[in-house]
N, C-alpha and C positions, 0 to 999 in steps of 0.2 A: 871407381875407375874401371873401365871395361878392358878386357884383353882382346887380342886378335881372335882367340877362340870364342869368346863371348859374342863378338860381332858376327863371326861366321855362323854360329848356331842361330842367332836371332834372325839373320838374313835368310837362312835356309828353311826354318821351321814353317813359315807361311806357305812356301811353295810345296812343301812335302805333306802338310797336314791333310790335304784333300784326299790323300791316298789311304788314310787310316781306316775309314768306314768300309771301302771295298775290300780291304785286307781282312777285316773281321768276317765279312761274308764268305770270302774265299777260304779262310781258315776253317770256318764252320762246315762248309761243304766238303773240304778235304778230309776233315776229321770224320764225318759221317761215311764218306766213301771208303776211306782206308780201314776204319774200325780197328786200328792197331793198338791204340793206347788204352789201358784199362783204368787209369786214374789221371787226374790233372794235378799239377803242382799248384798249390794255393798261391795266388798273386801273379801267376804267370799268364793267366787268361788265355785267350784264343791263340796268342802267338806261340805258346808252347805246344798246344795241340796240333798246330799245323806244321811245325818244324820249318816255317819260313819266317823271315824277319821283316816287319813292316816299318818303314821309315816314316817318321812324322807322328806316329802315336807315341805318347809319352809313357815311360815306365822302365821295364826291367832288362837286365842283361841275361841272355839265355844261351845255353848250348842246345844243339838239336835235342828236342825232348818229346817228340810225339811218337816215338817208337814203342813197341809193345813192352809191357812191364812183366816181371815175374808174377806168378799168382800170389795172392795175399798170403802172407806167412809171417809169423812173429820172429823177431831177432832176440836171442837170449841176451838179456841185458844184465849188466853188473851195476851195482849202485855207484852213482856219480855224485860227488859232493856238490851241494848247491853253491853258486858263486857268492862270495862274501860282499862283493860290490858289483854294481851294474857297469859293464864295460862301456866305454865311450869311444866315439869316432876320433882318432888322433888327429891333431893339427898337422903333423908331419909323420911320414913313414907309413908303411903298410901294417895291417893287422896280421899278426903271426898266428898260425894254427898249431903247428909243431915243426921243429926243425927249420928247414928253409921254405916250407909251404906257407903261403900267405893268401889272404883274400884279394883276388884280382878285381872282382866286380860283384855287385849285389844290387838288387832292386831297392829303391827308396821306400821308406816306411809308409808314405802316402800313396804309393803305387803310381806316381806320375813321372818318375825319372829313374836314373841309374847312377850309382856311385861306381866310378872306375878309377883304379889306382893309376895315377899319372907318374910314371917313372922319372920323367924329366924334371918335374917340380917336387917330387917326393911327397905327394899328397893325393887325397881322393878328390876327384873332380866330378861334379854332378852334370850329367848329360841329359838333355830333355828328349830322350828317345826311350821307348819301351823295350826295344829289341836291338841289342848290340852284340857283336862277337869280338871280344878282345883278343889280341894276339898274345900267345904265351910268352913271347919275348919281344923286345923293342917297345914301341910306344904307340902302336896303331890299333884302331878298332875298325871293324867292317860293318856296314849297314846295308841291308838289302831292301830295295824298293818293294812296296806292297804288292805290285804286280809281278815281281821277280824279274823285271826286264833289265834292271841295271844294278850295279853294285857301287857303293860309295865307300872309299877308304879314307878315314880321317886320322891325321897325325895329331895326337894330343899335345905334343910338345910345341909344334909350330902352328897348329890350326889349319894347315893346308889340307886340301882334299884332292883325291884322284877318282875320277869316274870311270867305270868299266861298262861299256855297252855290250849287252848280250852276255850269255854264259853266267848270269848273275846267280842263279840257283837252280839246282835240279830238284828232285823230290826232297832232298836234304840240303841244308845250308852249307856253304863252302867251309872248308876247314883250314886253319892256319898251319903253316909249316913250323917246325920247331924254332927257327930263327926269326919268325914274324916278318919274313920278306916275300913270301908267296902264299897263295891259297890254292886249294884244289877242290874240284867238285865233279861228281859223276853225274853227267847230264845226258839223258836219252841214250844210255849205253856208251857214252864217250867220256874219257878222262880229260878234263880241262884244267890247265895250270895257269894261274893268273899272277903276274908280277905286281906286287903291292906298291912299288915305287913308280913305275911307268903306267900301270893300268893295262898293259898289253896282255893278251891271253893267247894261249896256243893249245891246240888239241893234240894229245898224244896219238900216234898211229897205232891204236889198239882196236882190233875188230872183235865184236861180240864179247864184251866183258861178261864173264860167266857169273851172273848173280840173279837172285830172285827177289824176294821181299826184303832181304838184307842188302839192298843195292845201294851202297854208299862207299866212299873212299876214305881211307885213313892213312895218315903219314906214318911211315916207319920212323922210329926215333933217329936213325942216322941221316934222314932227310934225302937220301938218294933214291928212295923207292916209295911207291904208294901201294897200299894193300886193299884188296877187294875180297870180301867173303865169297868163296866159290861153293858155298853151302856144304854139301857132303864131302867135297874134295879137300877143303881147307882154306887157308888164306893165301890168295895168289898175289905175288908182288910184281910190280911193273916199274921199270926204270923211269925216273922223272926226266932224264935227259933225252931218251929216244923211244920210250914206250915198250922196250924189249921186255918180254915176260921172263922174270927171274925165278927165284925159289918159290915152291909151293909149300908153305908151312903147314904142319899138321895141327892147325888151330881151327877147330870146328865151332863155328858160331860167328856172331857179328861183333866186330870191334868198333865201338862207337866214336873213337877219337884218340888223339895222341895221349890224352890223360889216362887212357886205359893201360898203357904200357908201364911196367915197373921201372924204377930208376936204373936197374942193372940190365934191363931189356930181356931178362930171363923168363918173365911171366907176363901174362896179359889177362885183363878182365874181359869176358865175353858174355853175350847172351846166347844161350843154347836152347834149341827147341827140338823136341822129338815127340812122336805119337806113341802113346801107351794105351792099349785097350780102346783105341779109337778116340782118345782125348789128347789134346795138345798140351804137353808139359813144357813150361818155360822156366829156365833157371838162369841166375847170374852166378857164374863160376870163374874161378881163377885157374888158368891152365899154364903148363910149361910150354914155352914157344918151341923148343927143340923137339919135344916128344908128343905134345898134345895131352899129357897126363893132367888130370884134374887134381889140383893140390889145395883147393879151397872152395868154399861155398858161401855165398852172401844172400841168404834167403830174405825175400821182401825188399831187396835193394835194387833200385833202378840203376843199371850199368852206366847210364849217362851222367850219374851223380857221383861216380867213384873216382877219387884222386889218390894217388899213391903218396905215402909219407916216407916209407922205406920198404925194404924187401918183404917184411912180414906185417905191415900195417897199412891200412887205407883210411882215408877221411871221407865222410859222407855228410854233406850239408843237409840239415833238417830244420824244423821250425825254430828260428831264433838262435841256432847254434850249429856247431859242427861236431858230429860224433866221430870218434876214432875207433876203428874196428880191427880186430885180428882177422886172419884169413878164414877163421871158422865162423865169422859173423858175430862174434861176441863183442859187445861194447867195452872198450878198455879205457876210454877217456871222453871228456865232454868239454868243448870250448864254447862258451856263450859269445854271442855277437852283439854289437851295439844296437840300441833301439832305433837308430837311424836307418838300419837295414830292415826290410820288410820281413816280418815273422812268417816263415813258410814260403817266402819268395825265392826265386832262383838265385843261387850263389855260385860264382866261378872262382876256383882256386888255381894257383900256379906256383911253381917253384922259382924262387929268385936266386 
């Protein structure tokens, strides 16, 4: 028996599939032109390298992942006990990592689809798309066309879709608001907010957004503001309601998404860059939002892969598992993932 969602996906795949090959070419060209990423996630393919989402190609769920990574460096590891049993994909309910942090989405083991946790039906649903952005709350996912000309928002519970013409993606994919009802994208120096229910978009009246190669927007956890890294100046906040410039936080570096903010909003994970002796030094650090003080370091960790568990612990998806790290970068726990998930493929976590 097919569901409304099954029918919808089957009807749309044929029309979208033709976009997959051009997307691969565009992603390859963008990767070469930008030269920003120093490694690729296994299983993510060209979609991760480009930081754009291709509709119609089958495969994984990704967060923006083509940004520069910290230089290679080992993480001091502690011994983790080997799992006594192989974990399995549950028939109902999400896979717990620790506390209320769960696996929201992951690439399928065969690399041709995406498992997304469907909150309405309390189960994982396989979507025939390689690149999907799941909302941190609610039950929607966003899919960006290969040519980035439009955005499709799919409600997993009802199978309904909303199309957005234009403003689909800047250099970085749009980011969901904390409540999963809006998306934001920094496009050609303009802050654009998209309503996920109606598909309507509006441009905030902000002139000359002060950013360079860390040019992307991140939601503040309180949802009333968007932050843009103003490089040496800090993280500039703008009102979502009217675009008014708010506080300039002493957070120096790029904040890659809502998941980078600690649950208490006191700390944030950033990618910082500075030149020393003529060489660019890139680090993933934890800083205090109020003071800009560096309170932790995560060597060798991609900041796009960091999810907070609690104020002193983060989770980092890795090949076939999720590692739990202290703010000093030391591994303090290890959670294996089911074989239905691609080993080394992108994994999205969220707090329920």
